[in-house]
N, C-alpha and C positions, 0 to 999 in steps of 0.2 A: 896183621901187616897189610893184607889186601884191602881190608875195610878202611884203613887209614889212607891208603892211596886213593881209593874211590871217593872218600870224603874230601880229600884235598882237591881232586879234580872237580867235584860238584861245587865246592866253595869258590874255586877260581872261576868256574863257568858262571855261577850266579853273580859274582862280582862284576865280570865283564858284561853280562846281560843288563844289569842295573845301570852301569855306566853308559852302555850303548843306548838304552832306552832314553835316558835323560839327554844324552848328546844329540840324538836325532831331533827331539823337540826343541832343544836350545839352539841348535844350528839352524833350524827352519825359521826361528825367530830372529836371531842375531845376524845371520849372514844375509838376510834379505833387506835389512834396514840400511838406510843411508847413514853417513856419519852425523852425529849430533852431539851437542854439549861439549865437554872437554875433548872428546875425540877429534873434533874439527881443529882445535888448537894443536893437538899433538900431530894430526895429519899434516897440517901446514908446516910444522917443524920438521916432520919426516921428509916432506918434499924439499925443504931447504937443505937438509942433509944430503939428499940425492942430487940436487942441482949444484950446490956450492961445494959440498964436501963435508967431511966429518968435523972440521973446525968451523964451519959456517953457521952453526947453530947458536942463536942468541936467546937463551931462555933463562928465567930466574930460578929454575928448579933443575934437579939432576936430569941428565939427558938420556938415560938408559932407555926409557920408554920410547922416546923418539927414534933412537937408534934401532930398537927392536922393530918398531913400525916400519922404518925404512927398509930393513932387511926383509920383513914379510912382504912389503910392497914390491920389492924386487922380484920375488918368486911368485907371488899370487895376484899381483895387480891391486886394484881397489879393494877387493875382498880381503886382502892381507891385513888391512887396517882393522877389519872386524874379527879377524881370527885371534887377536890377542885376548879379548875377553872370553872367547870360546875356549882357548887353551887354558886360561886361568880357571875357568869353570871346571874343566876336567881335573886339573890339579887340586882344586878345592874338594871335589868329590873324593878323589883318591886319598887326600891327606886326612879328611875327616874319618874315612873308613880306617886308615892305618892308625890314627891316633886312638880312636875308641877301642879298636881291637887290641892295641898294645896295652892300654890302661886296664881294660876289663878282662882281657884274655877270652873274650866271648865274640865269636865270629858273627853271630846273628845281631848282636847290638851294633857291631860295625856296619852291617848292611842296613839296619834301621836308621842309623845316624846318617849314612850316605843318602838314603831315601828322603829323610827330613831336610837335609841341606839342599838336595836337588829340587825338592818341591817348594822350597821357600821362594817368595817372590823377589828377593833381592840377593 
């Protein structure tokens, strides 16, 4: 019983350490960059939402991303635009871990898959 509790604590600790490791490097990269590519279009749409209102958005695609960017901008300013890919990266790491652990019932394979996904360039 005690061994199982200790194993659980160590597994959770390793999970959070791996996530923290990748999040530190990813945040130093993503949060320091200016908006570029599609993010500039979504950023302009988010500013339209903030200035005109929720119905002021004229986009050809679903507006959820722009609404989310507007919400993050309200709380975090310009860096809020860059937080969306960062939060997505955290969810990607956690979901890859959970998926592989659920399929294989092997904790270490889940950690390895999370490391591989975190180390991939895209």
